[in-house]
N, C-alpha and C positions, 0 to 999 in steps of 0.2 A: 358362627360368625356373629359380630355387629357392623350393619351397616349404617350409614348417614343419611336420612331420607331425601338430601337432596342428589345422592349418587347413586340412588338406589335403578335408577332405570340403566345408568350404565353398566354398573355391578352384573346385571339380569343378562344382559347383551354380551356380557363375556364369559358366561358360563358354558360350557363344552356340555352339560348335563343339568338338568333344572333341580335345583334343592328340593328336596322330599318334605319340609317343613317352616313355614316363613311364622313368624311373632310378630304384628304390628302392634304396639301400643302407645298410647297417646291420647291428648283429649282435644286438639285441633284438629274437626271436622274434615275441612277438606282436606287437608293434608293425606290423612288416616284414609280418607274415602278413593285419593288418587292414587295410594301406594298397594291398597288391596285391589284397583282395577288393572294396576300393572299387571300385578302376581295373576290374574285371572287370565288377562288378554293374552301373558306369556305362557301359560297352563295352556291354554286352546291353541294355542300356536305348535305346542309340543304333545298335543295330541289328546291332552286330557280333557275332554269334551265334554262329558258329564259333571253333574256339581250337587251334591248336597249340603244344604243351607242347616245347620244346628244354632239353636239360641239355647246359651246356658246361662238358666237366670238361677235363682235359690232352689229352685226344686229339682233341676234339671238332673236327668238321670247319665250317668256318665258312661254306664254300660255301653249308653248308644255308641257313642266315639267309637269302644272296641268293634260293635257292629259294624259302625260304617265302615271300618279299616278291613274288614272280614271278607262283606257281606262282595257278592261278584257283581260286575258293574253289568248293565244292559248292552247285549250284543259285544259284550269283552272289552268294550271300551273303557279306556283311564278316565282316574275320576279323580276329581276336585273337592276335598273335602271342606267347607267354609264353616270355621267355629269360631260364632261370636260370642264373647263370654261377659254378660250383661253384669257382672259382678266386682267389686275392686280387686278380687281374686279369685282362682275357679276352687278354692278352700282345698282343703286336707285329701278329700276324697278325689277331687279335680285333679289337684296336683298329682297325686299317685297315678291316675289315669294317662296325664300326659306321660310322666317318666314311662310309664309301662308303654307307652305307643310308639317311646322313643327309643326302645330297645332293638327292636325290630320295624321300621317303617317302610310299609308292603310297597312294593314296585310301583305298582299301577294305581297308586294312591301319591296326592298332593295335599297336605294338610296346610290349612291357613288361617291362623290365629289372630284375631284382631281382640280389643279389649281397650278399656279405659286405661292412662297412665299408671305406671308401676312407680310407687313411691317408698322410700325408706329402703328396709330391708327385703322389700318384694322384689325387689332389680336384682337379689342375690340368691334367691328361692333356688332350689335344686331344680325344679322343674324347667326354668328359665336358663339355669347353666347346661341342664341337658340340650333343650335347645341351641342353644349359645355353640356347643362343642360339636353337635350332628348338623346344625339347620342355620337358618338365619333370622337376625332378631333386626326388628327398624324401631327405635324409640323416636317416637314423634314430638317434638319439644315445640312451646309457644315461640313465635319470633321475635326478636327485641326489636325495637325502632329501627336500627340502620339495619335489618335483617329483612323485614318487610319491605322495607323501601326499593331493597336489591329485588326482592319475589317481586312486588310493583311493578317494577320497569323490564325485568325479564318479561314479564306475563305481557304487557304491554307491547314487546319488540316481537313476540311468537304472535301477535294477532294484527299484525303489520305495519306497528304507529312507531315512529321514532320518538317517545317523550324528552321534553327537555327535564332536567332536573327539579326545577318547580313544579313543574306539573306534577312529579313522581312525587315531591313533597306535599302538595296539595291533598292528591287524589289518599297518600299514605294517612294523613292526618283525618280525614273523612271516615277512612274505614273503621280508623282506631283499632287495626289489629285482627279486625275479622275478613279474613281471607274469602270465605263466600260474600260477603258485601263486596270487596274488593274486584271479584271475579264480574259480578254483576254489572259495576260501575263499566269495570273494562269494556264490558260488551253494548254497554248503553253509548261509550266512547266510542268506538267501533260505528256502529249505527248511526250516528249522529255524523262523525265527519269523515269517516274513512271513503264514503263514497266508490265503493269498488277501485279506489288508487291501490296498487299495489302497495306501498308505504305511505302514512300519511304521518306530518310532523303535528305533534300533539303540546302546544303551549300550557301556561297555566290559565289564558282567557278560556283557551273552550273548558277545561276542567271547570274553571266560575262559573262558565254558563251552564254545563250540563248540571252542576248543582244547583244553579236558580231555577233553571227549566223542572230539575223534579219539584221544588218547592214551589213556583208557581203553578204548575199545570197540574200538580197534586198523582201524578202518576202513579206514585205508590200509595197513595192514597185510595186511588181506584183499586188498585190488585186486593188491600185490606179489606175495602168494604164488599169485594167481590166473595172476598173468603168467609166475613161473618154471614153474605147472606142478606145485607142490608140492600134489599131493593131499589129504595126512596133515594138512598145516597150515592147509589150504582147509577141513576138516572140524570140525579144532580150532577156528579161531577163528570159526567159522560158528555153532558150540554158544557160546562163551563169549559171542558177541555176542546171541545169542538169549535167555542167561540172565538179560544183564546188561540186557535189557529195551530195547534198541537199536530205534531208529523203521524201521519196514520201509521207508519213506519214503526213510529213508537210505539203507538196504541196496540196495534200488533202484537207487536215484540211481548208486550208488557201482560197481555192477555195470552200468548204463544207459551210464553215461561212459566205462567203459573198453571196452564192446563197440563203441559209437559210435565211437572213436578207432582200434580194431583192423581193424572193419569198412570205414573211411577209407584207413586204412594198405593193405591188403587190397585196396582199388579203385585208388590209387595206384599199387603194385606189378604189376596186371594191364596198368596201362596205360603201363607202361614209367619209372616215376617208381622214382630211386636210393635204395635203404635209407635210404644216410647224411643224404640231404635229407629223408624223412622224420624222423629222429631228430633231427638239429638244430634243428627246431622244438619240442622239449621240455628241461625242465630234465635238467642230465646225471645226478643219480643215479638218474633214471626210464627213460633209453636203454636199457643194459643189457637189466633183465627184459622192459620192451616188445620191444625186439630178441628177444630169446627167444618170446615170444607171438606176433609179427608174423611169424616164420617159421612157427611151428604152426598159425596160423588163417588163412594166408592162401588155401588152397583150402578153406575149410568153405562149408559150405550155409549162408551168412548169411541166405536169407529163411527160414529154418526157425529162426533163434536168433535174430531179429527178433523172429517170430511170439510165439517164447516169451518175452519179454521185453514185448510187449503184453499177453498173456495175465495174465501175474503184476502188472501195473501195473491192471489192469481187476478181478483178482482182489483187491486188495488195498483196493480203493474198494468193494467187496463188488459187483459186475458181475462177468455171464457167467453160464453153466449151473451150475457149480460153487461160486458165492458161498458156499454156506450150509455148505463145509468149514471156513468160520473161516480164524483165523490161523495154525492149523498145518499146514495145506495152503501158506498164504503162505510161510512158513518152509521148509517143502520143495522147494517151487519154487524159491526161492532158492536155495537150495542146489545144487540140479541144473543151475542155470540158469551158478553158478560152478563148478561142475564141468566143464560142457559149455565155458567160455570157459577152462579150466586142462585140457583138453585129455584128460580121462578119458572123458566119453565125445561127445565133440566129434562135429555129425552134418556126415558128410561127404558130398561131392556123388560 
């Protein structure tokens, strides 16, 4: 059957038994990613605790799918087969392999297929119809401006904010339909204005302040300089941000968010995920600098880097053995973290 993306999570919750095959197709990376995450979490809750990840490019051996479906799971655990088709269509051999799989889906497997948006006649292909008949198809569409505004408003409310209509409009115009960028802006608004309140009103004034802060303080310029490994620029921006009085929490959030993304990318590369697959899930202007950083930090000692991040977080809150060193120590450690991520003194195993 076909299910709309905005109704998908509710649909799953109503199922007495998990469907055995899912097809998630679309070019909007955040919705694709979150829909797949919902399936993985739901499958995990239903006992499908193992996962095989298959990347189907032009050289993919489609007999691998049959092999994965017939293989015995470790300790007899049920398994999720995460098939990521990196081409516009699976081709003749791939289409037949999926149709063969659909004829007798194994009870101890769930097949999750994710791929770019199906266009034209591809939406009516026999293999797609086979999934529609016995499984679930979720077509991810790019949101229209009104739909994006509704999405932004819903996301802000989920983060404990009560946005005005004008605030939602301004933020929607700023992100220009990029939901990943919208998520980052909403996180920043929460960090700047929530102040641990259970619910905070966000007006257009706060959105404008947040946008102007980004421009004046060059927070995202810092992130870009770190990714490109431009040590002198990192030091220059760090000095300017310190002199302009940027909140250390915003600095730490920027570096922590970048560090988390690089850590996840390094883990994915180590487990055989193609770099192109990782980069496809982020805005195009960010892809080149992130690729540079990803290659540089692939073999970094991430436990030590994450430990450093945690130490700065505690220090900024007045905790830890060196809390009496004050904000000067926090800013010094923020620069050290930025330089580590930029590769200046990267902690390498």
